[in-house]
N, C-alpha and C positions, 0 to 999 in steps of 0.2 A: 522224574519224581515231581509230584505236585505238593506245594506247601502254601499255607495261608498265613499272612501276618496281619493281626488285628491291631489297629492303631486308633487311639482316641482322637477325635476331632475337636476343634475349638471354633464352632460357627458363631456368627453374630445373629441378631434377631431375624434379619432378612433371610439368611441362609438356613436357619432352623425352620422358618416358615416354609421354605422350599422343600426341605427334607420331609416335613409332615405332608405336604401336598403330594410329593412323589410317592411316599409310602402309602398314602390313601389311594392314589391312582393305581398302584400295583395291587393293593388289596381289592379294589373295585373290579379290576380286570380279572383277577384270580377267581373271585366269587362269581362273577358273571359267566366266565368260561366254565366253571364247575357246574353251574345251573344249566347252561346250554349243553354241556356234555351229557348230563343225566337225561335231559329231554330228548336229545338226538339218539342216545343209546336206547331209550325206551321205544322210540319210533322205529329204530332199526330192528329191535326184537319183534315188534308187531309186523313190520314189513321188511324182510331181508333184502329187498331190491334197493332200499335207500342206503346211502353211504354211511359207514360207521364214523363216529366222531374221531377226529384226530387233532393233535396239538397244532399242526400246520394249518389245517382248515379253520380252526377257531381264531388263529392269529389273522388270517386273511379276512375273516368276517369282521373282526374288530377294526382292521384298517379301512374297510370299505364304508363303515358307518360312523367312525369316531368324529370326523370333522363336522358332520351334521348333527349327530345326536349328543356327542360328548366333546364340545369344543374346549372345555377346560382341561382336557388331557394334553392339549398342545402347549400348556404352560410349563410342562416338565419334559424331561428327556423321554424320547420314544422307547428307550430301553426298559423303562419302568413297567409299562403294561405288557410289552412283548416278552420280556424275561419272566414275568410272573406266569404267563400262560405256558411258557416252556417248562417252568418248574412244576406246573400242574401236570403236564405230560409225563415228566419224570416220576411224579408221585403215582400216577396210574401205572407206569411200568413197574415200579417197585411193588405196587399192590398186586398186580397180576403175577409177579414173580414170587409172591408169598413172603416178601421180606418187610412189608409195611402194611399198615391198616388202610382202610378206604379213606381217601382225602375228605376233609371236612372244611366248612366255610371258616374264613378268618374273621376275627373280631378286632374292632378298632382298639388300639392301645395295647395289644398283645403281639409281641414279636413284630413290631413295625419295622419294615425294611424294604429296600428296592435294590436291584442289581444292575450293574453296568458292564458292558463288554469292554474289551481292551481298546477298541477303536475310539470311542467318544471321550474317554477320560485319560488323563495323563498325570503321573506322579513325578514331581520334580522337587528334590530336597525334602523340606518339611511342608510342602503344599501339594494339593491335589486339585486338578482342574476338572470341574463337573459341567456337562453341557447345560446351557441356558442358565448358568449360575455364576461361573467363574472360579477363581481360586479360593480354596478353603484351607485354613491352617491345620496342620497335624501336629501332634505332640512329639513326634519323633520321625526320623526318616525311615525309609524302607530298608530293612536289614538284608533281605535276600536279593542277590543279583542274578536275575534270570529274565525269562520272557513273561511279561504280565499277561495273564489270561483273562481275568475278570476282577471285579470289585463289588462288594456288597456294603451298602450303608445301612446300619441298623441302630436301633435305640435300645439301651438298657437303662432302666430307671429314667433319669432325666439327662443322660449323656448319650452322645452320638458317636459311633465308631465306624471305621472303614476297615473291612477285611479284604486284603489284596491277595488274590491267588496268583502264585508264581510257579512257572515250570522250570525245574532245575535238572541238570544231568544226573543220572543215577550214580551214587558213589561206589567205589570198588569195595568188594567184600573183604573183611579182615580175617585172615587165616594164619595165625601164628602157631608155632609148634607147641608152646605152653600157653594155652588160653586160660584166662582167669574166669572161673565159673562160679556162679552164686545161685543159691535157691532163695526165693522170696515167698514167704508165707504171709498173706494178708489177714488182718483180724480187726477186731473192734477195740479192745483195750489198747493195743499197739497197731498203728496203721500197717506197718510192715516189720516182719522179723526176718533177718538175714541169716544165712547158714554160718556166717562168721560170728554169730552171737549178738550182733547189734540189733537193737529195737528202736524203731522210729515211731514216736507217738504222734498221732494226727492232731490237727488244730481243734477239732470238734467245734467248728465255728457255729453251727446251728444250735448246739446245746448251750453254748455260752450266750447266744442272743435270744434264746427262747423266751425269757422273761420280758424283754423289750417288745418282742413280736406279739406276745399275748396282750400286753398293755395297749399297744397300738390297735390290735384287732378288736379289743373290747371298746376302745374309744370310737372306732369307725362304726361298730355295731350300734352304739348309742346314737351316733349322729345319723345313721340310716333310719332308725326308728323315728327320730324327729322329722326327717325328710318324708317318711311315709305319712305321718299325720298331716304334714303340710300339703301333701298331695291328695288328701281326702280319704286315706285308708285308716283302719283301726289299728291301735298299737298291737304288735305281734302278728298282724295279718300278713301272709306271704304276698309278695309282689306279683300281680297278674302277669302272665307271660306276654311279652311284647310291649308292656307299659314302660315308657321312658321315665326314669327317676331323676328329677333335677338334683344335681350335686352342688352343695354350697362350697364356698371357697375353703372353709375349714375342712370339709370332707376331702377335697382335692389335695390339701396340704397333708392330711393324714395318709392318703394313698401314696403320695410321693415319699413320705417318710418310710412307709413299709417297703416300697420298691427299692429305695436306697439301702435299707437294711438287708433285704434279700440279695441285692447286688454285692454288698460287702461280704456277706456270707459266702457267696459263690467265688468271689475274688480270693478270699483267704484260703478256701479249700483248693482252688486251682493253683495258687502260689505254692502251697505246701507240696502238692503233687508234682509240680514242675521242678521244684528243687530236688525232690527225691528221685524222680525218674532221670533227671540230668546227671545227678551224682552216680546213679547205678550205671548209666551208659558210659560215663567217663572212666569208671573204675574197672568194669568187667567187660569181657568179650561175649560171654554166653550167660543169659539170665533165664531161670526156670520159674514159671508161675503156674498156678492151677487154673483150669478152665472153670471158673466159678459160675454157678447158676444164680446170678444176682436176683433175677425176677423171682425165683423160688425162695431165696433167702429172705426177700422182703415180705413174704407171707408169714414169717415168724413175727407176730405182732409185738411181743416184748422187746425184740431186737431190731425191728424194721427201721426205727428212727436213727439208731446208732449206726446201722449198716449204710443207710442212705447218706449219713453225714460224712462217711469215710470216702465215698466216691470210687468204688472198686472198678466200675466200668471205665471211668475217665483215666484211672491209673493204667489200665491195660492199653487204652488207646494211645496215651502219651508215650508209654514205653515202646509200643510197636513202631510208631512213626519216627521216634528219635533213634531207635536201634537201626531202622532202615536207613536213616539219614547218615549215620556214622558207620554203616557197614557192619554192625554187630548183629547178634542172633538172639532171638527170643524163643525158648522152647515152651510149648504149651502142654502141660501135663493133664491127663484126663481127670475129670472131677471125681471119678470113681476110684482113683488110686488112693489107698489107705495111708496117706503120708503121716497122719497124726498117730495112728494105731500101730505102726510098724516101728520096731526098735532099730535105730540107725546104727547100732553097734553089732547086733547079731542077726537081725532080720526077723525076730519073733513078732508075730502079729497078735495084738490083744483082741479077744473076741468082742468086747464092748468097751466103749470109752465115752461116757456122757460129756456134754459140753462143759459142765461145771468142773471137770477134772483138769486142772491146769498143769499139774505135775504128776508123774507116775514113775514107778520103778519096774524094770523088766523082770519078770519072774524067772527068765532063763539065765541071763548074764548079770542080773542085779545092778544094771546101770540105771542111775537116776536121771530122768529126762525132764526138761522143760518142754511142755507140749508144743509150743510154737517153734522153738529152736529145733526140736527133733523133726518136725514137719519140714522145716526149711532145709535141713541137712538131707533128708530123703529126696526132696525135689532137686537138690544139687546132684545127688547120685544119679538120678534119672537123666539130668542134663549131661553129665559126664559120659554116661553110657551112650547117649545119642551122639556126642561129639566123637567118641571113639569108633562108633559103628561106621557110618558112611559120611553123609553130609547132614549137618544139624537141621532140625525142623525150624525154618525161619518164619518170623511173623510176617 
């Protein structure tokens, strides 16, 4: 089992400058390798006798010329450019496998990061040793005891983090005679409704911070218009493509405020999901959830913002890896299963049920249902039948 532990770092000014250099080196190597990949692939299509581009060949090309052409790369660890090209190779594998889009060029200031292999860096207590930099303080020690595989230093807003990947032995599966089974129905008004009747309300962090984000966005837009005039453009004129726009210190402060606000929104959402998924894994042995089409749900424009604010995809990801870590089981129910329209008491299926109908009464057995609780009970029934059959469908 592979787990990653993301820990906040506490670098000084010199160490933060090193992080920015290493992230810039990784970005430069990634973009240069992507450009070379496209050129060599076009040349191979025109002349099949030429070699096809590969990740290993691009790394060898960079090693052959970086001392003469890019001596500043030697100021940081060699893993920064090498691992960036390896990530590009994995991105192309995912693209050709049909599970990802075509790789695009990286931009400065967006997802700044660089990766280290397990050989050059060492974690000891609340410190990490990074090549050509030394020891950097961490906010907490590593919680997972296993073989360290790799580490990634990344920046979120104005803070730096280290994600340590650790390989652990697979846990034994839990198979008790009387397994606790629960159905979980995800929604917008309540983040999760359990078949036990419990309703967990999500934090709705984005909705709460929307007014502040709008104010900061308008402030940055006004500052951008002033910067355009200072650069010689007319008010309201779009910035020509490729034209660098000088940012004032106040504009950079506004950018940092927006980045910190977005980071806080993500942290609040992740914290709520972690608490919920951990509680479910600790209380139940088998958990049933729907295979939601989140991308399709986001096309419903009146509800897209509220759906994205809940984090359904992140909920499923956390529940899956935590269940695997504890030897529990997650049953994925088909999205076409009519969990909301089926009476959990007698099995009658309503022909139609609009989204606005939150409660309904079965015309057959006259049982009054809460829409979400009824759906969760039906999901639990599917999970129970899966447990009784052979082996449960594991995540």
